[in-house]
N, C-alpha and C positions, 0 to 999 in steps of 0.2 A: 503493500500499500504506500510505504514512504517513496519508493521509487517512482510510483504511478503520479504522485503529488509533485515530485521534484520534475517529471517529464511534463506536467501540464503548466507547471509555472514556467518552464523553458519554452513552451509553445507560445504562451501568452506574451512573452518578453520577445518574441518575434514578429507578432502581428503588426506592430506599426511598421515594420521595415518590407513589408510585402504588400503595402498598398492598401490596407484596411485601416480607416481613420474612425476615431471617434468623433460623433457630430458636435459641433461647437454651436452656440447660440449667437446670433449675427445682433450685434447691437446699432440701431439706425445711426448713420452718420460718424461712427467711430470706425476708424481704419482698423481692419484685422489683419493680421499677418499670417501667412500660411506657406506651406512648403508641398508641392507635388514630387512624389517618388518617381521615378523611371516606370512608365507603363501603369501607374496607379493614380489614385485620385483623392480627393479631400472633400468632406461635405460639412455644410452648415444647415443650420434652420432657422427660421424667424416665423412669427406668428403676424397675421395681418386680418383686417376686416374686409367684409365683401365690398368690391368696388374700389379698393385701395389701390393708388397708382404709386408705384416706386421703379427704382433704378438700379441696377447692380453693376459695379465696374471691378474687373479684374485687371491690374497692372502688373506687369512683369517686372520683378526686381532682379532677376537673374539673366545674362545675355542669351542662355540657350532655350529658356522657357517660352513656348508659344501657348498661352492659357486659352482653353476653351470654356464658356460659361454655360451651365444647364440649370433651368428652373423647372421643378417639377411639384404637384401638389400632394396633398397627404396620402393619397392612394398610390403615389409613385408614377402617375401618369404625367408624360413629358409636356411641358407647356411652352418654352421657349428654349432657344440655345443659341450662342453666337460665338464666332472665331474671327478675330482681325476685323473689327468694324471699321478700321482707318487703313486697311492693307493698301500700299506696302510701307505706309509712313510709320505704323505701330503694330505690334502685336497684340495689343492689349485686346480684352473682350468686353463687349458692354451690351447689357440688356436696359434699353432707355424707355422710360415712360409706359411700363406694362401695367395693364389693369388685372387685379386679382379678382379670379371669379367668386370665391367663397370666403368665409370666415373659416380659417383653419391655420393650421401649420404647413409652411412650404419649406422644400428642401433646396439648397443651392450647392451643385456640384462641380469643382474645379477640376479639370483634367489638363495634361499637356498634348498637344497636337503631335501625331505620329510618336508618341511615348516620351515626349520631351520632358525634362524635369527642371525643377528650380524654385526659387523664392517667389512670391507675389503679395501684394497688398489687395485686399477686397474690401469694398465698401458699400454698404446699404444706405440708399438715399431717398427722401420723399419726392416724388415728382420726377424732375428731369435729372440727367446724369452729369450736370455740371455744377458744383457747389460754388455760387457766387458768395455767400456769407453764411458761417455758422455762427451766430451771435451769442455769446455767453454773458454779455451785459457787464464785461470786466474791465475794457478800456475804451469803448466808445462813447461818444457825447449824445445824449438824447434830450430834445427839448419837445417842448409843448406849444403848439401854435394858438390854443385855445386855454379855457379854465382849467384843464387838468394840471395835477401836481406829478411830476415824475422824477424819482430818485432811484439812484443804483447803488446797491450794497451787497456784498457776498455773492457776485454774479448773479443776481436778481434784479428784475426792474419792478419797481413798485409805483402803482400809480392811484390816484385818488381824484373825484370830481363831486362836486355837491350842487345839488340844485334840484328844480322840478323838471324832469324828463331832461336831464342834462346829459350831453354827450362830450367827453373829453379825450383827445387822441396825444399820441407822442411818436417821434419818429426820429430815425438817424439820417440826417441831411447828407452825410458822408457817403453813404451806400444808395445809388440809385439802380433799380432793377430795369431791365428792358420790358417791352411791352408782354412778351411771354415769359412766363415764371411760375413757379410754386412756391409759396410761403407756407409754413408750418410753425406753429408755437405751442408750448406747453403752458397752459393757465395753471398755476400751481394752486391758488385760492381767490376766489371772488366772494365778496361779501356784500349784503345790504338786506336787512330783515324786509324793506319795502319794496324789493325786487331790483334786479341789476341787469345789465347787458355786458357783453365782453367780446371783440371782435378783432379783425385784421382790416386795415386799410391799404388800398393797392393804387397804384398809377397816379401818386400824388404830385400835383403842382400847383403850389401855392394853396387857395382854398378849394381847389377842385380835385374830388378823388372819388373811389369806390370803396364802401364799407360793407362787409360781410360780419353779422354779430348772430350771437346766441343769447337767450333771454332765460331767467330764471324759470321760467314756465315750460321749458324744453322746447323751445320754437326758433326758428331761423328766419333772417331777414337780409335782403340785399337791397343797397341804395346807392343812389349817385348824388353827390353833393358837387354843384357847379357854382363856384364863387360863394360858397357857404349856403347855398340854398338846396334843401334837401328834396330828392325825388325818389319815392319807393318804388324799386322795379320788381321786387318780389315781396309781398307782404308776410307777415308773421305766419310760419309754416311748420307743420309738426313733422317729425319723422321718428320711428321706433328706436334708432339708435341714439337719439338724443336724450339724455336722462334729465328730468325737471329737478331742480334744485342742486344738483350735482355740481359742488364748487370747484372740482379740480377735473380737468379734460385736456384734450388736445385740439387745436383748430388748424383747418388747412384750407387754401384758397389756391386755384390752379386758374391761370389766366392764359388764355390761348385766343389771339386775334380779338374778336367781338364776342367770344364764348368764355364763360366762366363756370367752374365746377367747384362745390363747396364740400368739407369733410368735418367728421366730429369723430374723434377717436381713431382716425385714419379711415372710418366708413364713409362712402359716398352718400350725402344726403340730398343733392340737388343741384340744379344748373340754372343758369341765366343768360340771356343774350343782350349786349347794349354796344352800339357803334357810336357813343358820344366822346369818350376819352380812349383815343387810340395810342398814345403816347406813352413811353415808359416814364417811370416817377419812381419816388421813394415808396417804401413800404413801411407801415407803422401799425400800431395797437391802438385799440380803443375800449373804454368802458363807458358805461353810462347809468343813469337813473331812471327809474319807469314809474314811481308812485306820483299821485297828484299834489303830495306835500314834501316840501323840503327834506331830502336826504342825502347820504354821503355812500357811495360806491367806492370800495377798494378792491385792488387785485394785485396779485404778483404774476410774473411772466418769467419763463426760462426757455433756453434754448429755440431761439427763432433761427430756423434754417430757410434760405432762399436758394432755390436751384434754378437754372436756366437750361435750356435745350442745348445739346452737343451739335457742334456744327462740324463738316469735314470739308477742309478747303473752302470755308466761307459758304456752304450750302447745307442744307438740312440733312440730318442723317435719315436714310431709306432703311427701315427696319428689314430684315431679311426672313422674318417670321410675322403672321397675323395670328391672334388668337382664336381659340376654339369658340367660337360664337357665331351667332346668326342675326341678320336685321340690325335692330337697334343696338343691341349689346356690341355687336362688331362695329357699327358705326361711333359709338362712344369711344371705343379703344383707337379708332384710326383717328378720331379727331384729336385725341390726346397724344397721338405720335405726330401730329402736324402732317397726315397724309391728305386729309379733306378738310374742307372749310367747315366750322362749326356753326355756321348760320344757315344752314341749308334746310330742305325739307324732305322727307321720305316721299317721293312721287310716286312710287310703284311698288307693290307686293304681290306675288303671285305664288300661291302654294304648289301648284301642281302645273306642268305644261310638257308637250312633248312634240316631236317633230320625227318624221320617218322619209326614207328615201331610197330609191334602188337603182337609180341612173347615175352615172357619172356627173359630178357638178356640186352646188350649193342650192340646197332646199331651206328656205328660210320661213319662219314665222314671226311676224312683226308683232310687237308687243307696245301698250301704252296707247293704242286707238289713233296712232297717227301722230303722236304728240312727239316734238323735237327737243332734244337735250343738247347742251355744250360742254358744261363741266359737271361731272357726275362720278360716282362709284356703283358699279354693277356686279353684284355677287350672287353666288348660289351653287346648288349642288347638281351636278349631272351625272346619270346613268347611261354609260355607253354600251350599246348591245348590237350584235351583228356582226356581219363580215366575216372574216375568216382570222387565224392567228397571225398570218402574214398579208391580210389585205390592208390596203391604204385607204382607211376611211378614218372619220374623227367627228367630234363634236365642237361647237363653238358659239360664240357670243358675236352678233353683228351689232355695230353701233356706227355713228355719224352715216346713217343711210340717207341719201337723197333720192337716188333711182337705182334701177336694177344693175346699172354698171358703175356705181360711184358710192362705196362704202368702205369700211374697214373691219376685218374679221380676226377675232381672237381665239384661237383652237388650241385643242390636244388631238392626238391621233392614237390610233390602236398601236402602232410601232413605238410608241413611246416619246414622240416628238411634241413640241409645242410651238406656237408662234403667233405673230402679229402682222397682218399683211393689208396694205391698202388696195383696193380694187380702182383702177383708174381706166374706164372703157373696157378693152377686152383683156387687159393686163394687169396681173398682180404685182405691185412694186416691191422690191427688196425691203424686209424689215427686219423683224427679230425671228429668229429660229434656233432651236435648242433641243436636247433629248435629256430625259429624265428617268432613273430607275422608278419603277413601280406603275408608269402611266399604261394605258392599255384598257380592255374592257373592265366593266364595273364603276363605282362611285368615285368620282372626282370633285374637289371644291374649286371653284374659279372665281376670280376677283380681278376686274379691269377698272382702273382709275383713270379717268381723263381729266387732267387739271391743267388749263390754260395750253401751253404749248408741249406737254409731256403726257405720255401714255406709261402707267406702271400695270404690270402684269404679275399676278400671283396664282400658282398652280399648286393645289393641295396646301395651300396656306405658307407656300415657300416663294420667296421673291424669286423670279426668274428673268426678270429684265425690264429695260426702260427704251422706249425711242422718242425721238422727237418728232412731234406732230402738229400742226397748227390748228387751233382751235376751230372747229365748224359745228353748226347745227346740223342734227340729223335724229331720224328714229334709230331705236334699239330693238333687237332681237333674237331669237334664238335659232341655230342652224345644225344640219346635218352636212358635213363635208366628205364627199367621196370622190377619191381619184380612180376609182373605176367602177364598174357596175355590180355593187354588192348591196344586198338590203341591210340598210343600217337604221337603227333607232336610237334617238337621244331623248331621255326622259328627264325633265328638269324638277327640282324642287326647292322650295325657299326661297325664290329669286325675289329680289329688292333692289331698288334703286333710289340713291341719294342724290339730290343735286343742289347746285348752288350757282350763285351769280358769277 
């Protein structure tokens, strides 16, 4: 028995060196050090609420390491992965502004490409992947342009305001955020027996700013202040995640163009659109009183984190994967990743449709009753049946259709190919073409995004390419693509179209 015990201890001592690593809990906005063994991996976990938006970045600190980041849910299902988001300039991996589908514990796995090994730094951030500031209120100056009192002590910002339905704000004028950003702050304690509000201000220039606030009654509100005059954009609204009377919580605000998303304890609670204040500005904090009698609200704040979108060579980052979601859920995620405009509308939803063809050529079924679209995202699932294993047949999405010989086609085929091509008269112009393992008969997810001069194509939720294409009005539809005379059927489900100006 003694020999068996010694043997087990010896085996346990070897485990760290053969690539099996204990899971480590990630702390938001705190850089974690790690090391990947050759051919092995290292895992971390973190808990998040439904609808939370986070970014993860793994930065290589050893010259030979090329890190790969993977994110999976509690059941072990893969959600996102990335390798070399800025190749060839950097080997670092980034998952930016990913929307988490459920309240649960998630696992982050770091591996080395082609078995590479070495040290790295891993950071979990709220919102976007570029930390503009992580404010601990230890060194910066905060001022209040109104009647609030704001003081710093022990890395905490304390605020107080007195009056009847009074609102007081504080800001660090040395840090200005661009128009697109995420701000998150911990409210350590807010008190007022007569009722209180606490919030985040955004895009402040002078006396003009936006304000997202929570009340003691467990409600949220979004307002615009223009030269000091308030306009309520979303009046007090409840949400199951917001706890009435709870004095300690986390607030988050995500601004993307004219769109705003709001968070409480990292859970998504609502959205609003407004196009009045479009420029960047300072980000601040707010408290208020709510009673009809003079009262005082006090609050303490900690850990104000502001993140901004990562750019590659001055351009927005194109994610190499989209989430496992449909319709409005996928639209929400795409907006947060800056792939589509936040102020659009869902113009088309179609649960089921199909098209069949037996002759060579393209057989189309136009959708939307003749409606023309210019900028849009069109997605859905297609089930490709028919032909033969070696037959040249496929299924696709037709868009920018003006007549029988002028339209654009995005497609997949039975041999594993995908492509985008514009028909101009009797010719199909060179566009995008590639092959992907796993394509063929059966179900596949397609997404085409037409944004001004650019087309983006995702197949089975993987980014496969981009082409330049001037914006044109046109109809949309579904199609069978036959390169030879074979009976082919393409059945589509959960088709949707989101359009914007």
